[in-house]
C-alpha positions in Angstrom: 19.0 -2.5 -2.6 18.7 -2.1 1.0 19.7 1.4 1.1 19.4 2.7 -2.8 15.5 1.2 -3.7 13.4 -0.4 -1.3 14.3 -2.2 2.1 13.3 -5.4 3.3 11.3 -7.7 1.0 9.6 -11.1 2.1 8.1 -12.3 -1.6 5.6 -14.9 -1.8 5.9 -16.2 2.1 3.1 -18.1 2.2 2.1 -17.8 -1.6 2.0 -14.2 -3.0 3.6 -11.7 -1.0 4.5 -11.3 2.7 6.0 -8.2 3.7 7.4 -5.3 1.4 9.1 -2.1 2.1 9.3 -0.4 -1.5 11.6 2.6 -1.8 11.1 3.8 1.9 12.5 7.2 1.5 12.3 7.3 -2.2 8.6 6.8 -3.2 6.0 4.2 -0.9 6.6 3.1 2.6 5.2 0.0 3.6 3.4 -2.7 1.4 1.8 -5.7 2.3 0.6 -7.1 -1.2 -1.7 -10.2 -1.4 -1.6 -11.0 2.3 -4.8 -12.9 2.6 -5.7 -13.1 -1.4 -5.1 -9.7 -2.7 -4.2 -6.4 -0.8 -3.2 -5.7 2.6 -1.6 -2.8 3.9 0.3 -0.2 1.4 1.5 3.3 2.4 2.6 4.6 -1.4 4.2 7.6 -1.5 4.0 9.0 2.0 5.8 12.4 1.6 5.1 12.8 -2.3 1.9 11.9 -3.2 -0.8 9.8 -1.2 -0.3 8.8 2.6 -2.0 5.2 3.4 -3.8 2.8 1.1 -5.2 -0.6 2.0 -6.1 -2.1 -1.4 -8.6 -4.9 -1.7 -8.2 -6.1 1.8 -11.4 -7.7 1.7 -12.3 -7.9 -1.6 -12.1 -4.4 -3.4 -10.8 -1.5 -1.7 -10.6 -0.5 2.0 -9.1 2.9 2.8 -7.4 5.2 0.8 -5.7 8.6 1.4 -4.4 10.0 -1.9 -2.2 13.1 -2.4 -2.7 14.1 1.0 -0.7 17.1 0.9 -1.3 17.7 -2.9 -4.8 17.2 -3.9 -7.8 15.4 -2.2 -8.0 14.1 1.3 -9.6 10.9 2.4 -11.2 8.6 -0.2 -12.8 5.3 0.9 -13.4 3.3 -2.2 -15.7 -0.1 -2.8 -14.9 -1.0 0.9 -18.2 -3.1 1.0 -18.9 -3.4 -2.6 -18.8 0.0 -4.4 -18.2 3.2 -2.9 
């Protein structure tokens, strides 16, 4: 589904995940999922809802921009523990 849904998916390259581009022009953008355990870099609904999400990069959370042009602004969620 290179031009329908998705783009380039390398899945379970080193165990789980690798490089995923998911619905680049529909929903989402670039997702690296579970690169070093859980999470990596996720751009989710860049032009719909959200912006850039790093999810559980070092445990839980990282940097989340959620609904950048809809509602909200910048959220850092549980970067080093909780909040």
